[in-house]
Chimera marker file (.cmm) of the C-alpha trace (Angstrom):
<marker_set name="trace">
<marker id="1" x="-4.368" y="18.003" z="-7.520" r="1" g="1" b="0" radius="0.5"/>
<marker id="2" x="-3.407" y="20.462" z="-10.594" r="1" g="1" b="0" radius="0.5"/>
<marker id="3" x="-5.182" y="18.171" z="-12.506" r="1" g="1" b="0" radius="0.5"/>
<marker id="4" x="-8.450" y="18.513" z="-10.632" r="1" g="1" b="0" radius="0.5"/>
<marker id="5" x="-7.882" y="22.064" z="-10.190" r="1" g="1" b="0" radius="0.5"/>
<marker id="6" x="-8.543" y="21.836" z="-14.213" r="1" g="1" b="0" radius="0.5"/>
<marker id="7" x="-4.877" y="22.015" z="-15.431" r="1" g="1" b="0" radius="0.5"/>
<marker id="8" x="-3.091" y="20.130" z="-18.279" r="1" g="1" b="0" radius="0.5"/>
<marker id="9" x="-0.669" y="18.211" z="-16.380" r="1" g="1" b="0" radius="0.5"/>
<marker id="10" x="2.660" y="16.255" z="-17.891" r="1" g="1" b="0" radius="0.5"/>
<marker id="11" x="4.892" y="13.721" z="-16.384" r="1" g="1" b="0" radius="0.5"/>
<marker id="12" x="7.921" y="13.481" z="-18.771" r="1" g="1" b="0" radius="0.5"/>
<marker id="13" x="8.606" y="9.133" z="-18.171" r="1" g="1" b="0" radius="0.5"/>
<marker id="14" x="12.541" y="10.071" z="-19.344" r="1" g="1" b="0" radius="0.5"/>
<marker id="15" x="12.719" y="12.877" z="-17.486" r="1" g="1" b="0" radius="0.5"/>
<marker id="16" x="12.394" y="11.018" z="-14.020" r="1" g="1" b="0" radius="0.5"/>
<marker id="17" x="14.398" y="9.127" z="-11.495" r="1" g="1" b="0" radius="0.5"/>
<marker id="18" x="13.333" y="6.971" z="-8.413" r="1" g="1" b="0" radius="0.5"/>
<marker id="19" x="15.946" y="4.516" z="-6.739" r="1" g="1" b="0" radius="0.5"/>
<marker id="20" x="15.774" y="0.948" z="-4.991" r="1" g="1" b="0" radius="0.5"/>
<marker id="21" x="12.933" y="1.213" z="-2.401" r="1" g="1" b="0" radius="0.5"/>
<marker id="22" x="12.783" y="-0.627" z="0.450" r="1" g="1" b="0" radius="0.5"/>
<marker id="23" x="9.137" y="-1.844" z="1.779" r="1" g="1" b="0" radius="0.5"/>
<marker id="24" x="7.799" y="-2.310" z="5.048" r="1" g="1" b="0" radius="0.5"/>
<marker id="25" x="8.502" y="-6.034" z="5.650" r="1" g="1" b="0" radius="0.5"/>
<marker id="26" x="11.878" y="-5.379" z="4.219" r="1" g="1" b="0" radius="0.5"/>
<marker id="27" x="11.299" y="-6.868" z="0.218" r="1" g="1" b="0" radius="0.5"/>
<marker id="28" x="13.529" y="-4.801" z="-1.914" r="1" g="1" b="0" radius="0.5"/>
<marker id="29" x="12.361" y="-3.240" z="-5.158" r="1" g="1" b="0" radius="0.5"/>
<marker id="30" x="14.387" y="-2.362" z="-7.817" r="1" g="1" b="0" radius="0.5"/>
<marker id="31" x="14.246" y="1.638" z="-9.197" r="1" g="1" b="0" radius="0.5"/>
<marker id="32" x="12.609" y="0.094" z="-12.603" r="1" g="1" b="0" radius="0.5"/>
<marker id="33" x="9.617" y="-1.692" z="-10.970" r="1" g="1" b="0" radius="0.5"/>
<marker id="34" x="9.469" y="1.497" z="-8.974" r="1" g="1" b="0" radius="0.5"/>
<marker id="35" x="9.284" y="4.084" z="-11.493" r="1" g="1" b="0" radius="0.5"/>
<marker id="36" x="6.634" y="1.874" z="-13.833" r="1" g="1" b="0" radius="0.5"/>
<marker id="37" x="4.630" y="1.712" z="-10.692" r="1" g="1" b="0" radius="0.5"/>
<marker id="38" x="4.749" y="5.236" z="-9.375" r="1" g="1" b="0" radius="0.5"/>
<marker id="39" x="4.007" y="6.470" z="-13.639" r="1" g="1" b="0" radius="0.5"/>
<marker id="40" x="1.412" y="3.896" z="-14.184" r="1" g="1" b="0" radius="0.5"/>
<marker id="41" x="0.043" y="5.377" z="-10.793" r="1" g="1" b="0" radius="0.5"/>
<marker id="42" x="0.019" y="9.157" z="-11.391" r="1" g="1" b="0" radius="0.5"/>
<marker id="43" x="-1.226" y="8.078" z="-15.535" r="1" g="1" b="0" radius="0.5"/>
<marker id="44" x="-4.874" y="9.174" z="-16.231" r="1" g="1" b="0" radius="0.5"/>
<marker id="45" x="-5.537" y="9.918" z="-12.717" r="1" g="1" b="0" radius="0.5"/>
<marker id="46" x="-2.966" y="13.174" z="-12.010" r="1" g="1" b="0" radius="0.5"/>
<marker id="47" x="-1.324" y="13.415" z="-14.634" r="1" g="1" b="0" radius="0.5"/>
<marker id="48" x="-0.908" y="12.298" z="-18.691" r="1" g="1" b="0" radius="0.5"/>
<marker id="49" x="2.428" y="10.412" z="-18.844" r="1" g="1" b="0" radius="0.5"/>
<marker id="50" x="4.420" y="10.831" z="-21.624" r="1" g="1" b="0" radius="0.5"/>
<marker id="51" x="7.780" y="10.809" z="-23.022" r="1" g="1" b="0" radius="0.5"/>
<marker id="52" x="10.389" y="13.591" z="-24.323" r="1" g="1" b="0" radius="0.5"/>
<marker id="53" x="9.611" y="12.797" z="-27.629" r="1" g="1" b="0" radius="0.5"/>
<marker id="54" x="5.886" y="12.711" z="-27.453" r="1" g="1" b="0" radius="0.5"/>
<marker id="55" x="5.765" y="15.588" z="-25.770" r="1" g="1" b="0" radius="0.5"/>
<marker id="56" x="7.719" y="17.649" z="-28.191" r="1" g="1" b="0" radius="0.5"/>
<marker id="57" x="5.847" y="17.328" z="-30.927" r="1" g="1" b="0" radius="0.5"/>
<marker id="58" x="2.386" y="17.412" z="-29.633" r="1" g="1" b="0" radius="0.5"/>
<marker id="59" x="4.054" y="21.286" z="-28.299" r="1" g="1" b="0" radius="0.5"/>
<marker id="60" x="5.253" y="21.580" z="-31.836" r="1" g="1" b="0" radius="0.5"/>
<marker id="61" x="1.779" y="20.962" z="-33.523" r="1" g="1" b="0" radius="0.5"/>
<marker id="62" x="0.094" y="23.378" z="-31.371" r="1" g="1" b="0" radius="0.5"/>
<marker id="63" x="2.441" y="25.885" z="-31.962" r="1" g="1" b="0" radius="0.5"/>
<marker id="64" x="1.283" y="25.720" z="-35.591" r="1" g="1" b="0" radius="0.5"/>
<link id1="1" id2="2" r="1" g="1" b="0" radius="0.2"/>
<link id1="2" id2="3" r="1" g="1" b="0" radius="0.2"/>
<link id1="3" id2="4" r="1" g="1" b="0" radius="0.2"/>
<link id1="4" id2="5" r="1" g="1" b="0" radius="0.2"/>
<link id1="5" id2="6" r="1" g="1" b="0" radius="0.2"/>
<link id1="6" id2="7" r="1" g="1" b="0" radius="0.2"/>
<link id1="7" id2="8" r="1" g="1" b="0" radius="0.2"/>
<link id1="8" id2="9" r="1" g="1" b="0" radius="0.2"/>
<link id1="9" id2="10" r="1" g="1" b="0" radius="0.2"/>
<link id1="10" id2="11" r="1" g="1" b="0" radius="0.2"/>
<link id1="11" id2="12" r="1" g="1" b="0" radius="0.2"/>
<link id1="12" id2="13" r="1" g="1" b="0" radius="0.2"/>
<link id1="13" id2="14" r="1" g="1" b="0" radius="0.2"/>
<link id1="14" id2="15" r="1" g="1" b="0" radius="0.2"/>
<link id1="15" id2="16" r="1" g="1" b="0" radius="0.2"/>
<link id1="16" id2="17" r="1" g="1" b="0" radius="0.2"/>
<link id1="17" id2="18" r="1" g="1" b="0" radius="0.2"/>
<link id1="18" id2="19" r="1" g="1" b="0" radius="0.2"/>
<link id1="19" id2="20" r="1" g="1" b="0" radius="0.2"/>
<link id1="20" id2="21" r="1" g="1" b="0" radius="0.2"/>
<link id1="21" id2="22" r="1" g="1" b="0" radius="0.2"/>
<link id1="22" id2="23" r="1" g="1" b="0" radius="0.2"/>
<link id1="23" id2="24" r="1" g="1" b="0" radius="0.2"/>
<link id1="24" id2="25" r="1" g="1" b="0" radius="0.2"/>
<link id1="25" id2="26" r="1" g="1" b="0" radius="0.2"/>
<link id1="26" id2="27" r="1" g="1" b="0" radius="0.2"/>
<link id1="27" id2="28" r="1" g="1" b="0" radius="0.2"/>
<link id1="28" id2="29" r="1" g="1" b="0" radius="0.2"/>
<link id1="29" id2="30" r="1" g="1" b="0" radius="0.2"/>
<link id1="30" id2="31" r="1" g="1" b="0" radius="0.2"/>
<link id1="31" id2="32" r="1" g="1" b="0" radius="0.2"/>
<link id1="32" id2="33" r="1" g="1" b="0" radius="0.2"/>
<link id1="33" id2="34" r="1" g="1" b="0" radius="0.2"/>
<link id1="34" id2="35" r="1" g="1" b="0" radius="0.2"/>
<link id1="35" id2="36" r="1" g="1" b="0" radius="0.2"/>
<link id1="36" id2="37" r="1" g="1" b="0" radius="0.2"/>
<link id1="37" id2="38" r="1" g="1" b="0" radius="0.2"/>
<link id1="38" id2="39" r="1" g="1" b="0" radius="0.2"/>
<link id1="39" id2="40" r="1" g="1" b="0" radius="0.2"/>
<link id1="40" id2="41" r="1" g="1" b="0" radius="0.2"/>
<link id1="41" id2="42" r="1" g="1" b="0" radius="0.2"/>
<link id1="42" id2="43" r="1" g="1" b="0" radius="0.2"/>
<link id1="43" id2="44" r="1" g="1" b="0" radius="0.2"/>
<link id1="44" id2="45" r="1" g="1" b="0" radius="0.2"/>
<link id1="45" id2="46" r="1" g="1" b="0" radius="0.2"/>
<link id1="46" id2="47" r="1" g="1" b="0" radius="0.2"/>
<link id1="47" id2="48" r="1" g="1" b="0" radius="0.2"/>
<link id1="48" id2="49" r="1" g="1" b="0" radius="0.2"/>
<link id1="49" id2="50" r="1" g="1" b="0" radius="0.2"/>
<link id1="50" id2="51" r="1" g="1" b="0" radius="0.2"/>
<link id1="51" id2="52" r="1" g="1" b="0" radius="0.2"/>
<link id1="52" id2="53" r="1" g="1" b="0" radius="0.2"/>
<link id1="53" id2="54" r="1" g="1" b="0" radius="0.2"/>
<link id1="54" id2="55" r="1" g="1" b="0" radius="0.2"/>
<link id1="55" id2="56" r="1" g="1" b="0" radius="0.2"/>
<link id1="56" id2="57" r="1" g="1" b="0" radius="0.2"/>
<link id1="57" id2="58" r="1" g="1" b="0" radius="0.2"/>
<link id1="58" id2="59" r="1" g="1" b="0" radius="0.2"/>
<link id1="59" id2="60" r="1" g="1" b="0" radius="0.2"/>
<link id1="60" id2="61" r="1" g="1" b="0" radius="0.2"/>
<link id1="61" id2="62" r="1" g="1" b="0" radius="0.2"/>
<link id1="62" id2="63" r="1" g="1" b="0" radius="0.2"/>
<link id1="63" id2="64" r="1" g="1" b="0" radius="0.2"/>
</marker_set>
């Protein structure tokens, strides 16, 4: 909800992780797929999803 309150929110894709998940129907979802889907759900809706290198470049640019 921070983005809805006007804050710039970043999720660092290569600094987050998850585990394999089992759905309500018993289907197994591998961690990589769960991670990608969750990042896609957050991106441009609740946060900006980026990787560490891109964020550091962005922060470096801001500091100049």
